[in-house]
Each structure stands twice: as structure tokens, then as C-alpha cells.
N, C-alpha and C positions, 0 to 999 in steps of 0.2 A: 414389314423393316427391311429398306432401300440397299440394293448394292451398289459401293463406292465406290464409282465412276472411275476415280485410279486402277481399283481390283481388275474392274474387266477393261483398261489398257494394255497391263502387263497382260493379261490373257489373252488379247490378240499380240502385242508384241508376243509375247513365247507361238501362237500358230506361226502368222509368218515367218520366225526365225528357224524353227521345223520344216515349214511347206521349201523355205532356199535350202535349208539344207537335204530334203528331201531331193532336191529336181538337181543341187552341184554333184551329187551322187548321182545319180542317173544319169547323170548331164561326159561325166567322166567312166561310167560302164558302158554308157554308149562308145563314147570316143578308146576305150581302149578296143571295144569290139568292131573297131570300124578299122583300126588299126590294123588292128590283125586280119582282120578282114583282106585289106589295103598288102599287109607281107607278104600272104597266102597267094597273093595271084602273082605272081611270080611262077612261072610254071618248070623250074631249077630246083626252085625250092618248095616247088608241093611234092616235085620225084623225088626230094632226097628225101623229105620225108616221109615216106612211102612205100622206098626200102628196108629190111631188117640189118645194119648195120656186122658189120666183123671186128671184136673185138683186136686179133689177131693181127688179121691186114689192119687193122687202126689203129697197129704200133706198132707195122715194117712203116708207112707209112709215113707215120707221128720222126721214126729214125731219120726218114729218108729224107723229109725235108720242112720238121720244125727243132729235132732237138739242138740244130745249133745254134741255134738262138736261145732257145727254152728249155734247154739241159734234154738230159741226153733221158730225167725221166720228171718232168715238167716242169725243176726244181725254180727255172729261170736263170737265167747269162746276161744276155743280150735284151732276148726279151721278158717279160714278167714271167713269173711264178703262176703259172697252168692250172695246178691246187685248188679243186674245188668249184670250176673256174661257173660249170654250170649249177651250180649252185646264184649264180650271180647275171650268168650269161642266160639267156631262155636258147633254146638249140635255134630260128631260127637267128638270133642277133648271132651266134656261135660261126654260122655259117655266110652270112653278108659281112664276118669279120676276115675271116677263112681265104675267101673271090676278095672281096677289096681292098684284101689290107690297109684296111686306110688307119694304121696310127704306126706311122716312120717309125724306124723304116723296113715295115714289117710290107716285101714286097705280095706281089696278088697271085696265089693262084689259083689255079685253072681248073680244080678236079674233072675228071667226068662223076656222075650222081651217085652210082656206086662206090666208088674212092671217096666221097662227099664224105655218103652212111657209113663206113668206116671209119674213118676220123674221127666222128661225130660221135661214133661209138664209145673209142678209146676216150676222147678224151673227157666221158662222161664219169669214166671210171678213174682217173683221176684226183 
């Protein structure tokens, strides 16, 4: 008994689709890895991430530099609420946001690595 030609074509089509999906997932994974390595190539970010931050110091830094716009408890005023910000942004993204001030009217803030590590530690508690 012969296998119908249509059945073979469907099997090949399914195999090609599966191969394309696998290749796409591999490309996405590779892209994420390359992007992460590129971000980690910044010496400032690498240093901040290698330092253990202090939450109470981070709180004090937040009160002096951030609370005016983000509220005393990070609830948001002029700037957005920062509650659960670490669930939405990576540590690297948070560092870049603070240092770059890319979202107007947020100013650039150039803390030394220890200060940034402290602030980052505090932000992750919100």
C-alpha cells in the first residue's frame, strides 16, 4: 500500500515549520545573550553589580535625590510610582535609567558605584 503524497507533504511542512520555530527561538536566545554581554561591557555597570548595596543607605540617597518626584515612599508624584519597579526593569535597566535620566523631566544622576549599588538595593525593596 502506498502512502499518499499529500500525507508526505504535510509531514515535511510540519518539519519545516518546527525547524523554523526552533531556529527563531535560537536566534532570539542568542540575541538576548549578546545584548546582555554588550550591557555588561560597561565598566561602571559591572562595578555597581559587583558591589553589595546597603538598603538603609539607599533609602537615604532616595530621600535626598528621588523622593521629590517619586514620593517619599516611591508612590509617585511628578515621576511614576516605583513600587515593584524591579519586577518590570532589570538591574542594568534601572542603573541606566538613573544615570541617563532618559525620561524627561528626570535629571541625570551620576552617583559613584557604591552609591548606585545602595540606591539599587533600596529600589528593589519597593
